[in-house]
N, C-alpha and C positions, 0 to 999 in steps of 0.2 A: 426444170429450166424456167427462168423467169423472162418476162417480156423485156426487161432491162438488158439481160444478157444477149438476147436476140438483137436488140437495137444497137448494141456495140458492134456487132458484125455488120448490120445494115448501114451504119454510119461511118464505117471505116473508110479512110482515104489513103490510097485508092480502094475502091470496092473490089473485093475478091469473091468470086462465086463460091458458094458453100453448099453442103448437103446436110439436111436435117434427118437424123436417124431416129426412128420411132420404136417404141417397146414391142410392137407387133412384127418388127423386122422390115417394115417399109422404109425406103429412103426417098426423101423429097428434095430435089435439087432446087436451089435458089440461084438463078442466073443473073438477076439484077435486083437491087434494092427497091426499085420502083414497082416490082411485081409482088410486093409483100405489104399486107396491112394488118396490124394487130387490132383486136376488138377493143372497144372502150374499156372493158373490164380488165383487159390484159390476160384473160384466160385462154383465148384462142387466137390463132394466127391464120389468115387467109393468104395462100400462096398461089399466084397464077403462073402457069407455064407458058412458054412461047406459042404453044398450039391452042391456047385459051382454056386448057384444062384448069380446074380450080381444086386445090386441096385446102380443106379446113382442118387445122391441127389443134388438138387440145395440148397445151404446153405441158401439162402434167405427164404426158406420154412421150415427151422428147427425152431420149437417153443420151444424145451426143450431137455435137455440131462438128462437121469436118470441113476444113478449108482445103480446097484443092491446090496443090502446088502450081506455081506459075513458071518457075525457072528451074525445075528439077530438084528443088529443095524438098525435104520431107514434109508431109502433110501435118498440119497442126490440128490436134483434136482437143476438144474441151468436153469433159464429162459434166453432166448436169444432174 
């Protein structure tokens, strides 16, 4: 997964919450685009959760992005 692919999800209008799936089986929810900051190199992504938890993600370990359906439509998944 590249930082450019993540940015497309973050900059989507309207923003739709999504989940980052990692190679180790963890899932990291992204509830708002303002809670995410890529590193200057584009290698890692910092994701804050509403409870102030911080996840630092190596983008090489991202296996999938999942957009949660908003109106009962099927989820859109993108393989990375």
